[in-house]
N, C-alpha and C positions, 0 to 999 in steps of 0.2 A: 545341519546348519550350525555354525559356530555362534557363540553368544554375541560377539560384536556384530556379525552380519545379521543375526536375528533381531537385535534391538534396533539396528539401523533400518531394517525392513519394517519393523513395527512403526517406527516414527514416520517413515514415508507413507505407510498405509494409513496412518492417522490423517495426513494431509490429503491423501486421495479420497478417503471417506468423507472428509469435510467438503472437498470440492464437489463431490457427487451427491451429497445428502444435505444441502442447505435447507434449513427449516423455513417455514413461512415467517416473514418479518414480524417481530413482536410489536413494532411501533407503527402507527398509522401515518406518521409524517415521513415520507420517503422522498421528499422534494430536495433534501440537502444532498444526498448521494446517489439517488436511484435505489433500486431494490436488488441486491445481489441474488436473492432467491428467484425472483422473476427473471433476472438475467441468466441464471443457470438454465431455466426452462427455455428461454429464447435461444440459447446456444444450441439446443437440440431442435426446437421447432423450426428455426431458420436454417437448419441443416449445416451449421458450422462444424458440428461434430463429425460430419461425413469426411472432412478433410483434415481436421485438427484434433489431436488428442489432448486430454487434460491429465497430466501425470501418467502418460502412457495409455490412457483409456480413450479410444476413439480412432479416427482416421489417421492415415500415414502419408497422405498426399502432401500436406503442408507441414510446417514445423509444429512441434508440441507447443500449445498456446502458452503454457506456463513459462517455458524457457524463452519463448519469442517475445511476448508482450506483457505478461502478467506484471502488475505493479506499476505500469507506466501511467502517467497522468493523462487527462482527457486530450490535451493538445498533442502529447507524444503518441497516444493511440491513434488519433486522427491522422497524424503524419505516417505512422506505420501502416495503417490500412491503405492510405493513398499510395504509398510507395509500392505496395504489392498488388494494386488494382489490376494492372495488365495481366499478371500471371493468374490472378483469381478469376478474371473474366474468361481467359483462355481455357482454364481448367473446367470452369462451370459450363462453358459452351460445349466442350468435348464430352462432358458427362450428361449433357442435356438438362441441366438444372437452371431455372430462371434466377436472375439476380434478386436477392431478397431485399425488399424495402424495409427501412427502419425509421419509424416515426420518432419524434424527439424523445418522448418518454421511454420508448423501447430502447433507443440508443443509450439513454442514461442508465437503464437497468442493465443492459449488456456490458457497458463499460465499467459499471460498478462491480459486476461479477468478475471481470478480468482483473480489475484492480484489487479486489478482495483476495484473489488467489495468492498474491504475493505476501499477504498477511501471515501465511503459515510458514514456520521456520523449516529450514533444512535440518536434518537430524542432529547436527553438531558433531564434533570430533572429540571422542573421549580422551585420546592421548593429549591433545592440546588442552582439554578441560582439566586434566590432572596437573599439567604445567601451570595453568592459570590459577588453579586452586591453591597451589603452593606460592606462586609469585605474589598473589594478591593478599596473602596472609590468612586465607580462610582456615587453613589447617591449624593455625595457632589457637583457634577457638572452637572448631567444629571437628567431629569425628565422622568418618565414613566407613561402613563395613562392619558395624556391630559393636565397636568400642563405645563406651558411654562415659569416659572420664573427662572430656573437654568441658571448658567453662560454658560454652554455648550449646552443648549437647550434640547429639548425633543428627545428621541430615538424611539418615536412611529413609525416613518417611517420605521424602520427595522422590525416591528412586522409582516409585511405581508410576509416576506421571510421564507421559510422552512429551508434554509441553513444559516449558520452563516457567510458565505463569504462576503456578502455586508457589514456587521458590521465590520468584520476584515479589509476589504479594506478601509473603511472610517477611521478606527482607524489608519491604517498605513499612509494614506495620511495626516492625521492631527497630526501625531506623533510629529514632531518638535514643533508645537504650544502647543499641549497638555502637553508634557513633560516640556516645559519651564514654563507653567502656574503652573504645579504641584510643580516644584522645587521652583518657585517664592513664592508659598504659604506655603512652608515648608512641603509639603506632599511627601511621598515616591512614586516612580513610581510603579504602580501595576505590579505584576508578576503572570502570569497564570500557573496553574498546572493541570494535568490530563484533565478532560472533562469540565473544567470551562467555556470555550468559548461556547461550545455547550449548557451547562446548562443556561448560561445567555441568549443565543438566545431563548431557550425554555421559559424562564421567560418573555422575551419581547413578544413572541407570545401569552402568556397567559394574560399578564397584559397591553400590549400596546394598544392604541386606534388606530384602523385602519380605522375607518369611513366606515365600510361596505365593504372594499376592500377584494377581494378574495386572498387566499394564492398564492404567486408567486413562481414558480419553475424556477430555473436558467438553462441556457443551460449547457449541460454536459461538464465538463472540459476536455481539450485536452492536454495531456502531450507533444505532438510534437510542438504544438503552444507555450506551456509553455517553451520548450527548447529554442526556438528562442527569446522569451521575456527575459528569464533568461540571455541571452548573450547581447541582445540589451540594457537592462536596467543597465548593468554593474555588475550584480550579480556574473558573472563567474570570474571576475578579482580577487575576494577574496575567492570564494567557489569552484573553479575547478582547476585541474592541480596540479603540484608538490608543488606550493606555497600556497595552500589553507589554509586559516586561520582557518576555521572550516569545518570539514567533514560533509556535510549535509546528506550524506548517513546514517551515524550513528545517526544523530539528528532526521531523519525522519523515521527510521526503526520502523515498527509496529505502526505508529501513523496515525490517520485519518486527514481529512482536518482541522477540528477545532483545533485539538491538534497541528498540524504543524503551523497553524495560531497563536496559543498562543506562540509557540517557536519563531516565527519570531518577534512578538511584544516584547517578553522578551529581545531580543537582538537588537532591533531597535535603542535604545539609543547609545549603544556602536558602532553599525554599522554606525550610522549617523556621529559620530566623526571620525571614521576611514576613511569613504568615503570623508569627508571634507579634511582630511589630505592628501588623495591621489588624490584630485582634481576630484573626481567622484560625479556628482550631485545626491542628494537623489532622488530615483525613485518614481514616482507616478503611480498609476494604475487606469484604467477606464474600464467600461464594465465588461467583464468576465476575465480580464487579471490576477487578483489575483488568481482566481480559476485555471487558466491554469498553472501559475507558481507553485502553490502549488502541482498540480498534477504531474508536472515534478520533483519537489523536492521529492515527495512521491515515484516516480518510481526509484529514485536513490538507493533505497533499494531492487529493484527487483532481482538483481543477488546475493544478500546475502552478508554476511560478510566474511572476511578471517578467515578460521579455523586454528586449531593447527595441523601441520603435525605429531607431535609426538603422539598426541591423535588419529589422523587419522590412524596411523600405527597400533595402538592397536585395533582400530575398524576393520581394514582390516584383522587382524589375528583372533580376538575374534569372529567375525561374520562368519568366515569360508570362506571369499572371497579368501584368499591366497591359499586354498586347490584346487580350481578349476581354478584360474586365474593367476597362476605363475608357472614357471618351464617348463621343456620339456614335462612333462606328463600332462600338463594342458588340461582340457576338454573344457574349455571356452576360450574366447579371452583374450589375455594378457592386463590387465587393465593398465599396464604401458605405453601402446600405445593407450589408449582410448582418445576420444576428450575432455579431462578434462579442457582444456583452454576455452572451449565453454560449459558452464553448461546446456544450452538449448539442444545442440546436445547430451550431456550425458544423460539428462532426456529422450530424444526421444529414444536413444538406449536402456536404461533400460526398458522403457515401451514396446517397440516392441519385445524385446527378453524375456519378463517376462513369457508368456505362455510356451515357450520351456524350460526355466529354471525351472519353476514350475513342469512340467512333469518329467524332469530329476531328480530333487531333490526328488520327490515323489517316483520314481523308486528306488533310492538309499537309501531311508529312512532318508534323511537329513532334519532336521526341517528348516522351512522357517525363515531366519534371519530378525529381525526387528531393525529399527534404532530409537534411542532416540533423543530428541531435541538437535540440534547442531552437531550431529554425521555425517550427510551427508556433512556439510561444512568442518568438520575436515577430512573426508575421501577424499574429492576433493583436499584439500590442500596437503594431503599426496601423492596422485597420481601425482599432479603437481610437487611436490618436487622430486618424483621418476623419472619423465620424465626429469627434469632438470639435475639430476645426470647422467642419461644415456646419454643425449646429450653431457654433459661435458666429459664423459669418451670416447665417440666416437671421440670427437674433439681433444683429446690429442694424 
């Protein structure tokens, strides 16, 4: 096996090991995200793994779950499950498996596991990493491959890590000094885009001198620990609540660990000035703290974005929902009273009632409606607005 293929295999193996070996949650408060560890267990006990693989480990009947839905928000996952309901019902009936029910907390745990899987980076591209290393000016201050003459020293010590988090954490901790040096030398502060952090880490793995050390896999990041750190380090003062300066839920949506690390670095200079003005000390991280905080930031996108209620109203009509779920003659429950303020509970209700709805629609010759990207979030926003109007009319 060539070295590039071997290191790429090692990095993919790290993601697979993480997906299959989640530890018990370290925190007791799992109401914010659900519990990915329990979700991993449910993925097996509810027989999902019979049809769906995780990084190639599992069934082959359906798509690999990482490629298909990992990292999607709760409304997006609910829509994806709904769209594939007919095929799933048919396949499970063929194999003689009953449709598994998922209570609200179980659905939360399972969805959090599927969302957690996207947290892990693809291995990165070492060739692109070398290009980015030069373009961003890293080579002006740092050596790779054993040389020790650069002003910022060698980065070889990071070559033993499969993850880019140790590099990102070291950059963050050194940000005030690094940025002052760059400005003092008349150099622009580098800005990362796309997968550049992961690509540079891949470059360090390929070219760094590790002295025979084996690849190091970090402990799995814990979003619940990260939530506590996010608040104790002062991050919440600017990034949570009504006075949030930047909505990190939008900034982190559909981004992986290395991409979020890049976003944090890009804004570290402006954040440092604002924190100084507010009397907040610039936070430093040690151990696995940066990974935990990033995992918490990543999970801010778990519940999805606010949709457009007007578009949601059109989805409600065009997909035929209104025909069965409104009016005195409705054959289904009134969705204006559904648990839409709790998207996890809504996803659970949709899943548990799907077989009955599929049978009824088949009897009536009604085609199964499918949702396009973003439509579930719009539909939820419409139903929430509908409930607010009803509550307001009752209160008058």
